[in-house]
N, CA, C, O and the ligand as a Tripos MOL2 file, in Angstrom:
@<TRIPOS>MOLECULE
protein
  269   267    68     0     0
PROTEIN
NO_CHARGES

@<TRIPOS>ATOM
      1 N         170.1310  -50.1260   53.0200 N.3       1 MET1
      2 CA        171.0810  -49.0200   53.1750 C.3       1 MET1
      3 C         172.4780  -49.5110   52.8340 C.2       1 MET1
      4 O         173.0250  -50.3510   53.5470 O.2       1 MET1
      5 N         173.0610  -49.0060   51.7640 N.am      2 VAL2
      6 CA        174.4040  -49.4450   51.3820 C.3       2 VAL2
      7 C         175.4090  -48.3040   51.3980 C.2       2 VAL2
      8 O         176.6130  -48.5440   51.3080 O.2       2 VAL2
      9 N         174.9380  -47.0690   51.5100 N.am      3 GLY3
     10 CA        175.9250  -46.0020   51.4890 C.3       3 GLY3
     11 C         175.2930  -44.6280   51.5370 C.2       3 GLY3
     12 O         174.0990  -44.4710   51.7960 O.2       3 GLY3
     13 N         176.1320  -43.6380   51.2780 N.am      4 TRP4
     14 CA        175.7590  -42.2390   51.3730 C.3       4 TRP4
     15 C         176.1780  -41.5380   50.0810 C.2       4 TRP4
     16 O         177.1260  -41.9390   49.4050 O.2       4 TRP4
     17 N         175.4410  -40.4830   49.7680 N.am      5 TYR5
     18 CA        175.6690  -39.7360   48.5410 C.3       5 TYR5
     19 C         175.7490  -38.2630   48.9090 C.2       5 TYR5
     20 O         174.8900  -37.7640   49.6350 O.2       5 TYR5
     21 N         176.7520  -37.5660   48.4280 N.am      6 HIS6
     22 CA        176.7530  -36.1200   48.5930 C.3       6 HIS6
     23 C         177.5560  -35.4720   47.4720 C.2       6 HIS6
     24 O         178.2800  -36.1480   46.7400 O.2       6 HIS6
     25 N         177.4200  -34.1610   47.3470 N.am      7 SER7
     26 CA        178.1030  -33.4490   46.2660 C.3       7 SER7
     27 C         179.1950  -32.5460   46.8540 C.2       7 SER7
     28 O         179.1560  -32.1530   48.0190 O.2       7 SER7
     29 N         180.1610  -32.2420   45.9970 N.am      8 HIS8
     30 CA        181.2340  -31.3100   46.3450 C.3       8 HIS8
     31 C         181.1560  -30.1210   45.3990 C.2       8 HIS8
     32 O         181.7100  -30.1840   44.3010 O.2       8 HIS8
     33 N         180.4900  -29.0440   45.7860 N.am      9 PRO9
     34 CA        180.4190  -27.8760   44.9040 C.3       9 PRO9
     35 C         181.8040  -27.2730   44.6670 C.2       9 PRO9
     36 O         182.5050  -26.8960   45.6060 O.2       9 PRO9
     37 N         182.1800  -27.1920   43.3880 N.am     10 ASP10
     38 CA        183.4410  -26.5710   42.9700 C.3      10 ASP10
     39 C         184.6630  -27.1800   43.6690 C.2      10 ASP10
     40 O         185.6440  -26.4940   43.9560 O.2      10 ASP10
     41 N         184.5690  -28.4940   43.9360 N.am     11 HIS11
     42 CA        185.7080  -29.2530   44.4520 C.3      11 HIS11
     43 C         185.7350  -30.6070   43.7550 C.2      11 HIS11
     44 O         184.6980  -31.0730   43.2830 O.2      11 HIS11
     45 N         186.9020  -31.2490   43.6810 N.am     12 PRO12
     46 CA        186.9770  -32.5630   43.0290 C.3      12 PRO12
     47 C         186.1360  -33.6050   43.7700 C.2      12 PRO12
     48 O         185.8210  -33.4490   44.9500 O.2      12 PRO12
     49 N         185.7810  -34.6740   43.0450 N.am     13 ALA13
     50 CA        184.9840  -35.7610   43.6160 C.3      13 ALA13
     51 C         185.8780  -36.7320   44.3850 C.2      13 ALA13
     52 O         185.9330  -37.9250   44.0850 O.2      13 ALA13
     53 N         186.5740  -36.1910   45.3780 N.am     14 ARG14
     54 CA        187.4420  -37.0070   46.2330 C.3      14 ARG14
     55 C         187.0900  -36.7130   47.6880 C.2      14 ARG14
     56 O         186.7020  -35.5920   48.0170 O.2      14 ARG14
     57 N         187.2240  -37.7160   48.5640 N.am     15 PRO15
     58 CA        186.8370  -37.4900   49.9580 C.3      15 PRO15
     59 C         187.7100  -36.4310   50.6260 C.2      15 PRO15
     60 O         188.9260  -36.4040   50.4330 O.2      15 PRO15
     61 N         187.0900  -35.5760   51.4000 N.am     16 SER16
     62 CA        187.8280  -34.5620   52.1570 C.3      16 SER16
     63 C         188.2360  -35.1440   53.5130 C.2      16 SER16
     64 O         187.7960  -36.2320   53.8840 O.2      16 SER16
     65 N         189.0720  -34.4170   54.2430 N.am     17 ALA17
     66 CA        189.4390  -34.8340   55.6030 C.3      17 ALA17
     67 C         188.1870  -34.9250   56.4750 C.2      17 ALA17
     68 O         188.0710  -35.8220   57.3100 O.2      17 ALA17
     69 N         187.2580  -33.9970   56.2770 N.am     18 TYR18
     70 CA        185.9860  -34.0420   57.0280 C.3      18 TYR18
     71 C         185.2310  -35.3260   56.7220 C.2      18 TYR18
     72 O         184.7000  -35.9790   57.6200 O.2      18 TYR18
     73 N         185.1900  -35.6820   55.4220 N.am     19 ASP19
     74 CA        184.4850  -36.9110   55.0320 C.3      19 ASP19
     75 C         185.0780  -38.1200   55.7560 C.2      19 ASP19
     76 O         184.3430  -38.9750   56.2510 O.2      19 ASP19
     77 N         186.4030  -38.1860   55.8160 N.am     20 ARG20
     78 CA        187.0450  -39.3470   56.4330 C.3      20 ARG20
     79 C         186.7590  -39.3950   57.9360 C.2      20 ARG20
     80 O         186.5250  -40.4650   58.4970 O.2      20 ARG20
     81 N         186.7800  -38.2430   58.5730 N.am     21 GLU21
     82 CA        186.5500  -38.2150   60.0170 C.3      21 GLU21
     83 C         185.1130  -38.5710   60.3800 C.2      21 GLU21
     84 O         184.8400  -38.9720   61.5120 O.2      21 GLU21
     85 N         184.1850  -38.4260   59.4180 N.am     22 HIS22
     86 CA        182.7770  -38.6690   59.7060 C.3      22 HIS22
     87 C         182.2300  -39.8870   58.9870 C.2      22 HIS22
     88 O         181.0140  -40.0510   58.8860 O.2      22 HIS22
     89 N         183.1150  -40.7520   58.4820 N.am     23 ALA23
     90 CA        182.6630  -41.9290   57.7280 C.3      23 ALA23
     91 C         182.8460  -43.2020   58.5540 C.2      23 ALA23
     92 O         183.6280  -43.2370   59.5040 O.2      23 ALA23
     93 N         182.0990  -44.2600   58.1650 N.am     24 TRP24
     94 CA        182.2530  -45.5870   58.7640 C.3      24 TRP24
     95 C         182.7870  -46.5390   57.7070 C.2      24 TRP24
     96 O         182.5230  -46.3460   56.5200 O.2      24 TRP24
     97 N         183.5300  -47.5560   58.1090 N.am     25 PRO25
     98 CA        184.1610  -48.4470   57.1280 C.3      25 PRO25
     99 C         183.1890  -49.2910   56.3100 C.2      25 PRO25
    100 O         183.5540  -49.7230   55.2170 O.2      25 PRO25
    101 N         181.9850  -49.5440   56.7770 N.am     26 TRP26
    102 CA        181.1520  -50.5460   56.1110 C.3      26 TRP26
    103 C         180.1360  -49.9700   55.1270 C.2      26 TRP26
    104 O         179.2450  -50.6940   54.6830 O.2      26 TRP26
    105 N         180.2440  -48.6990   54.7780 N.am     27 TYR27
    106 CA        179.3460  -48.1150   53.7910 C.3      27 TYR27
    107 C         180.1300  -47.6130   52.5780 C.2      27 TYR27
    108 O         181.3320  -47.3570   52.6570 O.2      27 TYR27
    109 N         179.4250  -47.4790   51.4640 N.am     28 SER28
    110 CA        180.0000  -46.8210   50.2880 C.3      28 SER28
    111 C         179.6400  -45.3440   50.3340 C.2      28 SER28
    112 O         178.5340  -44.9720   50.7270 O.2      28 SER28
    113 N         180.5840  -44.5130   49.9280 N.am     29 TYR29
    114 CA        180.3760  -43.0660   49.8960 C.3      29 TYR29
    115 C         180.5250  -42.5790   48.4620 C.2      29 TYR29
    116 O         181.6230  -42.5550   47.9050 O.2      29 TYR29
    117 N         179.3940  -42.1920   47.8750 N.am     30 VAL30
    118 CA        179.3910  -41.6970   46.5010 C.3      30 VAL30
    119 C         179.5020  -40.1780   46.5460 C.2      30 VAL30
    120 O         178.7560  -39.5120   47.2640 O.2      30 VAL30
    121 N         180.4370  -39.6380   45.7760 N.am     31 ILE31
    122 CA        180.6560  -38.1940   45.7290 C.3      31 ILE31
    123 C         180.5250  -37.7220   44.2840 C.2      31 ILE31
    124 O         181.1180  -38.3050   43.3770 O.2      31 ILE31
    125 N         179.7450  -36.6630   44.0780 N.am     32 VAL32
    126 CA        179.6160  -36.0500   42.7670 C.3      32 VAL32
    127 C         180.2220  -34.6610   42.8310 C.2      32 VAL32
    128 O         179.8740  -33.8600   43.6990 O.2      32 VAL32
    129 N         181.1290  -34.3800   41.9080 N.am     33 SER33
    130 CA        181.6800  -33.0390   41.7980 C.3      33 SER33
    131 C         180.7030  -32.1620   41.0230 C.2      33 SER33
    132 O         180.2250  -32.5600   39.9610 O.2      33 SER33
    133 N         180.4030  -30.9740   41.5400 N.am     34 VAL34
    134 CA        179.5160  -30.0360   40.8540 C.3      34 VAL34
    135 C         180.3190  -28.7750   40.5630 C.2      34 VAL34
    136 O         180.7310  -28.0570   41.4750 O.2      34 VAL34
    137 N         180.5330  -28.5180   39.2720 N.am     35 GLN35
    138 CA        181.3330  -27.3690   38.8570 C.3      35 GLN35
    139 C         180.4190  -26.2830   38.3040 C.2      35 GLN35
    140 O         179.7590  -26.4860   37.2850 O.2      35 GLN35
    141 N         180.3780  -25.1530   38.9570 N.am     36 SER36
    142 CA        179.5290  -24.0270   38.5340 C.3      36 SER36
    143 C         178.0800  -24.4660   38.3390 C.2      36 SER36
    144 O         177.4130  -24.0260   37.4030 O.2      36 SER36
    145 N         177.6010  -25.3310   39.2240 N.am     37 GLY37
    146 CA        176.2110  -25.7640   39.1840 C.3      37 GLY37
    147 C         175.9220  -26.9530   38.3050 C.2      37 GLY37
    148 O         174.7980  -27.4560   38.3120 O.2      37 GLY37
    149 N         176.9070  -27.4300   37.5360 N.am     38 ALA38
    150 CA        176.6870  -28.5620   36.6420 C.3      38 ALA38
    151 C         177.3640  -29.8080   37.2020 C.2      38 ALA38
    152 O         178.5350  -29.7570   37.5790 O.2      38 ALA38
    153 N         176.6300  -30.9480   37.2620 N.am     39 PRO39
    154 CA        177.2410  -32.1670   37.7930 C.3      39 PRO39
    155 C         178.3710  -32.6590   36.9130 C.2      39 PRO39
    156 O         178.2620  -32.6460   35.6870 O.2      39 PRO39
    157 N         179.4590  -33.0930   37.5380 N.am     40 GLY40
    158 CA        180.6260  -33.5750   36.8010 C.3      40 GLY40
    159 C         180.9350  -35.0110   37.1820 C.2      40 GLY40
    160 O         180.0610  -35.8770   37.1560 O.2      40 GLY40
    161 N         182.1940  -35.2510   37.5380 N.am     41 GLU41
    162 CA        182.6480  -36.6070   37.8340 C.3      41 GLU41
    163 C         181.9290  -37.1880   39.0570 C.2      41 GLU41
    164 O         181.6880  -36.4890   40.0420 O.2      41 GLU41
    165 N         181.5880  -38.4960   38.9710 N.am     42 MET42
    166 CA        181.0110  -39.2060   40.1120 C.3      42 MET42
    167 C         181.9560  -40.3350   40.5010 C.2      42 MET42
    168 O         182.3830  -41.1170   39.6520 O.2      42 MET42
    169 N         182.2820  -40.4180   41.7960 N.am     43 THR43
    170 CA        183.1780  -41.4630   42.2960 C.3      43 THR43
    171 C         182.5420  -42.1220   43.5090 C.2      43 THR43
    172 O         181.6340  -41.5610   44.1230 O.2      43 THR43
    173 N         183.0190  -43.3100   43.8530 N.am     44 SER44
    174 CA        182.5380  -44.0070   45.0500 C.3      44 SER44
    175 C         183.7320  -44.4940   45.8570 C.2      44 SER44
    176 O         184.7450  -44.9110   45.2970 O.2      44 SER44
    177 N         183.6030  -44.4370   47.1780 N.am     45 TRP45
    178 CA        184.7360  -44.6970   48.0760 C.3      45 TRP45
    179 C         184.3050  -45.5660   49.2320 C.2      45 TRP45
    180 O         183.1520  -45.5260   49.6630 O.2      45 TRP45
    181 N         185.2500  -46.3570   49.7340 N.am     46 ARG46
    182 CA        185.0070  -47.1480   50.9350 C.3      46 ARG46
    183 C         186.1730  -46.9240   51.8960 C.2      46 ARG46
    184 O         187.3390  -46.9550   51.5020 O.2      46 ARG46
    185 N         185.8350  -46.6980   53.1560 N.am     47 LEU47
    186 CA        186.8580  -46.4040   54.1560 C.3      47 LEU47
    187 C         187.4950  -47.7030   54.6460 C.2      47 LEU47
    188 O         186.8030  -48.6960   54.8710 O.2      47 LEU47
    189 N         188.8290  -47.6900   54.8110 N.am     48 ALA48
    190 CA        189.5400  -48.8570   55.3390 C.3      48 ALA48
    191 C         189.0700  -49.1560   56.7640 C.2      48 ALA48
    192 O         188.6040  -48.2630   57.4720 O.2      48 ALA48
    193 N         189.1990  -50.4280   57.1800 N.am     49 ASP49
    194 CA        188.7540  -50.8320   58.5140 C.3      49 ASP49
    195 C         189.4270  -50.0270   59.6220 C.2      49 ASP49
    196 O         188.8160  -49.7700   60.6590 O.2      49 ASP49
    197 N         190.6900  -49.6240   59.4070 N.am     50 ASP50
    198 CA        191.3790  -48.8150   60.4230 C.3      50 ASP50
    199 C         191.0850  -47.3200   60.2580 C.2      50 ASP50
    200 O         191.6350  -46.4930   60.9850 O.2      50 ASP50
    201 N         190.2090  -46.9730   59.2920 N.am     51 ARG51
    202 CA        189.7460  -45.6040   59.0340 C.3      51 ARG51
    203 C         190.8890  -44.6850   58.6150 C.2      51 ARG51
    204 O         190.7550  -43.4640   58.7040 O.2      51 ARG51
    205 N         192.0170  -45.2470   58.1580 N.am     52 ALA52
    206 CA        193.1600  -44.4220   57.7840 C.3      52 ALA52
    207 C         192.9680  -43.7580   56.4340 C.2      52 ALA52
    208 O         193.4180  -42.6310   56.2310 O.2      52 ALA52
    209 N         192.2970  -44.4480   55.4960 N.am     53 GLU53
    210 CA        192.1630  -43.8700   54.1600 C.3      53 GLU53
    211 C         190.9930  -44.4940   53.4200 C.2      53 GLU53
    212 O         190.5340  -45.5910   53.7380 O.2      53 GLU53
    213 N         190.5290  -43.7550   52.4220 N.am     54 PHE54
    214 CA        189.5050  -44.2540   51.5100 C.3      54 PHE54
    215 C         190.1710  -44.9450   50.3300 C.2      54 PHE54
    216 O         191.2700  -44.5640   49.9270 O.2      54 PHE54
    217 N         189.5160  -45.9570   49.7740 N.am     55 SER55
    218 CA        189.9340  -46.4830   48.4800 C.3      55 SER55
    219 C         188.7480  -46.3750   47.5180 C.2      55 SER55
    220 O         187.5880  -46.5070   47.9080 O.2      55 SER55
    221 N         189.0810  -46.1310   46.2520 N.am     56 ALA56
    222 CA        188.0400  -45.9330   45.2460 C.3      56 ALA56
    223 C         187.3780  -47.2590   44.9030 C.2      56 ALA56
    224 O         188.0230  -48.3070   44.8920 O.2      56 ALA56
    225 N         186.0720  -47.1960   44.6220 N.am     57 GLU57
    226 CA        185.3200  -48.3670   44.1860 C.3      57 GLU57
    227 C         184.8400  -48.1210   42.7600 C.2      57 GLU57
    228 O         184.6270  -46.9790   42.3510 O.2      57 GLU57
    229 N         184.6730  -49.2090   42.0110 N.am     58 ALA58
    230 CA        184.0800  -49.0790   40.6820 C.3      58 ALA58
    231 C         182.5810  -48.8200   40.8230 C.2      58 ALA58
    232 O         181.9400  -49.3410   41.7360 O.2      58 ALA58
    233 N         182.0310  -48.0200   39.9260 N.am     59 ILE59
    234 CA        180.5920  -47.7710   39.8880 C.3      59 ILE59
    235 C         180.0340  -48.4760   38.6670 C.2      59 ILE59
    236 O         180.4820  -48.2270   37.5480 O.2      59 ILE59
    237 N         179.0600  -49.3540   38.8700 N.am     60 ALA60
    238 CA        178.4350  -50.0740   37.7650 C.3      60 ALA60
    239 C         177.0410  -49.5360   37.5470 C.2      60 ALA60
    240 O         176.2300  -49.5110   38.4730 O.2      60 ALA60
    241 N         176.7560  -49.1110   36.3440 N.am     61 ILE61
    242 CA        175.4110  -48.6460   35.9830 C.3      61 ILE61
    243 C         174.7130  -49.7990   35.2680 C.2      61 ILE61
    244 O         175.1530  -50.2190   34.1970 O.2      61 ILE61
    245 N         173.6320  -50.3140   35.8480 N.am     62 ARG62
    246 CA        172.9320  -51.4520   35.2400 C.3      62 ARG62
    247 C         171.6350  -50.9750   34.6040 C.2      62 ARG62
    248 O         170.8510  -50.2310   35.1940 O.2      62 ARG62
    249 N         171.4480  -51.4330   33.3900 N.am     63 GLN63
    250 CA        170.2020  -51.1060   32.6830 C.3      63 GLN63
    251 C         169.4530  -52.3820   32.3710 C.2      63 GLN63
    252 O         170.0550  -53.3920   32.0050 O.2      63 GLN63
    253 N         168.1280  -52.3370   32.5160 N.am     64 HIS64
    254 CA        167.2980  -53.4860   32.1810 C.3      64 HIS64
    255 C         166.7150  -53.2670   30.7810 C.2      64 HIS64
    256 O         165.9830  -52.3040   30.5490 O.2      64 HIS64
    257 N         167.0400  -54.1530   29.8730 N.am     65 ALA65
    258 CA        166.4800  -54.0550   28.5310 C.3      65 ALA65
    259 C         165.0430  -54.5790   28.5400 C.2      65 ALA65
    260 O         164.7460  -55.5850   29.1850 O.2      65 ALA65
    261 N         164.1710  -53.9020   27.8310 N.am     66 SER66
    262 CA        162.7760  -54.3790   27.7660 C.3      66 SER66
    263 C         162.6890  -55.4920   26.7390 C.2      66 SER66
    264 O         163.3390  -55.4380   25.6950 O.2      66 SER66
    265 N         161.8810  -56.5050   27.0390 N.am     67 ALA67
    266 CA        161.7990  -57.6950   26.1760 C.3      67 ALA67
    267 C         160.8870  -57.4230   24.9830 C.2      67 ALA67
    268 O         160.6910  -58.3020   24.1440 O.2      67 ALA67
    269 ZN        182.6440  -34.6830   50.9970 Zn       68 ZN68
@<TRIPOS>BOND
     1     1     2 1
     2     2     3 1
     3     3     4 2
     4     3     5 am
     5     5     6 1
     6     6     7 1
     7     7     8 2
     8     7     9 am
     9     9    10 1
    10    10    11 1
    11    11    12 2
    12    11    13 am
    13    13    14 1
    14    14    15 1
    15    15    16 2
    16    15    17 am
    17    17    18 1
    18    18    19 1
    19    19    20 2
    20    19    21 am
    21    21    22 1
    22    22    23 1
    23    23    24 2
    24    23    25 am
    25    25    26 1
    26    26    27 1
    27    27    28 2
    28    27    29 am
    29    29    30 1
    30    30    31 1
    31    31    32 2
    32    31    33 am
    33    33    34 1
    34    34    35 1
    35    35    36 2
    36    35    37 am
    37    37    38 1
    38    38    39 1
    39    39    40 2
    40    39    41 am
    41    41    42 1
    42    42    43 1
    43    43    44 2
    44    43    45 am
    45    45    46 1
    46    46    47 1
    47    47    48 2
    48    47    49 am
    49    49    50 1
    50    50    51 1
    51    51    52 2
    52    51    53 am
    53    53    54 1
    54    54    55 1
    55    55    56 2
    56    55    57 am
    57    57    58 1
    58    58    59 1
    59    59    60 2
    60    59    61 am
    61    61    62 1
    62    62    63 1
    63    63    64 2
    64    63    65 am
    65    65    66 1
    66    66    67 1
    67    67    68 2
    68    67    69 am
    69    69    70 1
    70    70    71 1
    71    71    72 2
    72    71    73 am
    73    73    74 1
    74    74    75 1
    75    75    76 2
    76    75    77 am
    77    77    78 1
    78    78    79 1
    79    79    80 2
    80    79    81 am
    81    81    82 1
    82    82    83 1
    83    83    84 2
    84    83    85 am
    85    85    86 1
    86    86    87 1
    87    87    88 2
    88    87    89 am
    89    89    90 1
    90    90    91 1
    91    91    92 2
    92    91    93 am
    93    93    94 1
    94    94    95 1
    95    95    96 2
    96    95    97 am
    97    97    98 1
    98    98    99 1
    99    99   100 2
   100    99   101 am
   101   101   102 1
   102   102   103 1
   103   103   104 2
   104   103   105 am
   105   105   106 1
   106   106   107 1
   107   107   108 2
   108   107   109 am
   109   109   110 1
   110   110   111 1
   111   111   112 2
   112   111   113 am
   113   113   114 1
   114   114   115 1
   115   115   116 2
   116   115   117 am
   117   117   118 1
   118   118   119 1
   119   119   120 2
   120   119   121 am
   121   121   122 1
   122   122   123 1
   123   123   124 2
   124   123   125 am
   125   125   126 1
   126   126   127 1
   127   127   128 2
   128   127   129 am
   129   129   130 1
   130   130   131 1
   131   131   132 2
   132   131   133 am
   133   133   134 1
   134   134   135 1
   135   135   136 2
   136   135   137 am
   137   137   138 1
   138   138   139 1
   139   139   140 2
   140   139   141 am
   141   141   142 1
   142   142   143 1
   143   143   144 2
   144   143   145 am
   145   145   146 1
   146   146   147 1
   147   147   148 2
   148   147   149 am
   149   149   150 1
   150   150   151 1
   151   151   152 2
   152   151   153 am
   153   153   154 1
   154   154   155 1
   155   155   156 2
   156   155   157 am
   157   157   158 1
   158   158   159 1
   159   159   160 2
   160   159   161 am
   161   161   162 1
   162   162   163 1
   163   163   164 2
   164   163   165 am
   165   165   166 1
   166   166   167 1
   167   167   168 2
   168   167   169 am
   169   169   170 1
   170   170   171 1
   171   171   172 2
   172   171   173 am
   173   173   174 1
   174   174   175 1
   175   175   176 2
   176   175   177 am
   177   177   178 1
   178   178   179 1
   179   179   180 2
   180   179   181 am
   181   181   182 1
   182   182   183 1
   183   183   184 2
   184   183   185 am
   185   185   186 1
   186   186   187 1
   187   187   188 2
   188   187   189 am
   189   189   190 1
   190   190   191 1
   191   191   192 2
   192   191   193 am
   193   193   194 1
   194   194   195 1
   195   195   196 2
   196   195   197 am
   197   197   198 1
   198   198   199 1
   199   199   200 2
   200   199   201 am
   201   201   202 1
   202   202   203 1
   203   203   204 2
   204   203   205 am
   205   205   206 1
   206   206   207 1
   207   207   208 2
   208   207   209 am
   209   209   210 1
   210   210   211 1
   211   211   212 2
   212   211   213 am
   213   213   214 1
   214   214   215 1
   215   215   216 2
   216   215   217 am
   217   217   218 1
   218   218   219 1
   219   219   220 2
   220   219   221 am
   221   221   222 1
   222   222   223 1
   223   223   224 2
   224   223   225 am
   225   225   226 1
   226   226   227 1
   227   227   228 2
   228   227   229 am
   229   229   230 1
   230   230   231 1
   231   231   232 2
   232   231   233 am
   233   233   234 1
   234   234   235 1
   235   235   236 2
   236   235   237 am
   237   237   238 1
   238   238   239 1
   239   239   240 2
   240   239   241 am
   241   241   242 1
   242   242   243 1
   243   243   244 2
   244   243   245 am
   245   245   246 1
   246   246   247 1
   247   247   248 2
   248   247   249 am
   249   249   250 1
   250   250   251 1
   251   251   252 2
   252   251   253 am
   253   253   254 1
   254   254   255 1
   255   255   256 2
   256   255   257 am
   257   257   258 1
   258   258   259 1
   259   259   260 2
   260   259   261 am
   261   261   262 1
   262   262   263 1
   263   263   264 2
   264   263   265 am
   265   265   266 1
   266   266   267 1
   267   267   268 2
@<TRIPOS>SUBSTRUCTURE
     1 MET1         2 RESIDUE 1 A MET
     2 VAL2         6 RESIDUE 1 A VAL
     3 GLY3        10 RESIDUE 1 A GLY
     4 TRP4        14 RESIDUE 1 A TRP
     5 TYR5        18 RESIDUE 1 A TYR
     6 HIS6        22 RESIDUE 1 A HIS
     7 SER7        26 RESIDUE 1 A SER
     8 HIS8        30 RESIDUE 1 A HIS
     9 PRO9        34 RESIDUE 1 A PRO
    10 ASP10       38 RESIDUE 1 A ASP
    11 HIS11       42 RESIDUE 1 A HIS
    12 PRO12       46 RESIDUE 1 A PRO
    13 ALA13       50 RESIDUE 1 A ALA
    14 ARG14       54 RESIDUE 1 A ARG
    15 PRO15       58 RESIDUE 1 A PRO
    16 SER16       62 RESIDUE 1 A SER
    17 ALA17       66 RESIDUE 1 A ALA
    18 TYR18       70 RESIDUE 1 A TYR
    19 ASP19       74 RESIDUE 1 A ASP
    20 ARG20       78 RESIDUE 1 A ARG
    21 GLU21       82 RESIDUE 1 A GLU
    22 HIS22       86 RESIDUE 1 A HIS
    23 ALA23       90 RESIDUE 1 A ALA
    24 TRP24       94 RESIDUE 1 A TRP
    25 PRO25       98 RESIDUE 1 A PRO
    26 TRP26      102 RESIDUE 1 A TRP
    27 TYR27      106 RESIDUE 1 A TYR
    28 SER28      110 RESIDUE 1 A SER
    29 TYR29      114 RESIDUE 1 A TYR
    30 VAL30      118 RESIDUE 1 A VAL
    31 ILE31      122 RESIDUE 1 A ILE
    32 VAL32      126 RESIDUE 1 A VAL
    33 SER33      130 RESIDUE 1 A SER
    34 VAL34      134 RESIDUE 1 A VAL
    35 GLN35      138 RESIDUE 1 A GLN
    36 SER36      142 RESIDUE 1 A SER
    37 GLY37      146 RESIDUE 1 A GLY
    38 ALA38      150 RESIDUE 1 A ALA
    39 PRO39      154 RESIDUE 1 A PRO
    40 GLY40      158 RESIDUE 1 A GLY
    41 GLU41      162 RESIDUE 1 A GLU
    42 MET42      166 RESIDUE 1 A MET
    43 THR43      170 RESIDUE 1 A THR
    44 SER44      174 RESIDUE 1 A SER
    45 TRP45      178 RESIDUE 1 A TRP
    46 ARG46      182 RESIDUE 1 A ARG
    47 LEU47      186 RESIDUE 1 A LEU
    48 ALA48      190 RESIDUE 1 A ALA
    49 ASP49      194 RESIDUE 1 A ASP
    50 ASP50      198 RESIDUE 1 A ASP
    51 ARG51      202 RESIDUE 1 A ARG
    52 ALA52      206 RESIDUE 1 A ALA
    53 GLU53      210 RESIDUE 1 A GLU
    54 PHE54      214 RESIDUE 1 A PHE
    55 SER55      218 RESIDUE 1 A SER
    56 ALA56      222 RESIDUE 1 A ALA
    57 GLU57      226 RESIDUE 1 A GLU
    58 ALA58      230 RESIDUE 1 A ALA
    59 ILE59      234 RESIDUE 1 A ILE
    60 ALA60      238 RESIDUE 1 A ALA
    61 ILE61      242 RESIDUE 1 A ILE
    62 ARG62      246 RESIDUE 1 A ARG
    63 GLN63      250 RESIDUE 1 A GLN
    64 HIS64      254 RESIDUE 1 A HIS
    65 ALA65      258 RESIDUE 1 A ALA
    66 SER66      262 RESIDUE 1 A SER
    67 ALA67      266 RESIDUE 1 A ALA
    68 ZN68       269 GROUP 0 **** ****
């Protein structure tokens, strides 16, 4: 378990005040913006230890090439 994933229908892929109040500092929170039913921007966030704010994390997509 490394984190949580949820979508924001017709809202930007940024944490809301609700997200911050219900998050823990030691997990990653991936948010996908869904605009009119179509997935858009995907971001990942980690809450500061004092729970004051989220900071953005880089998302790495790894692919395994077949030999
Ligand atoms: Zn949210």
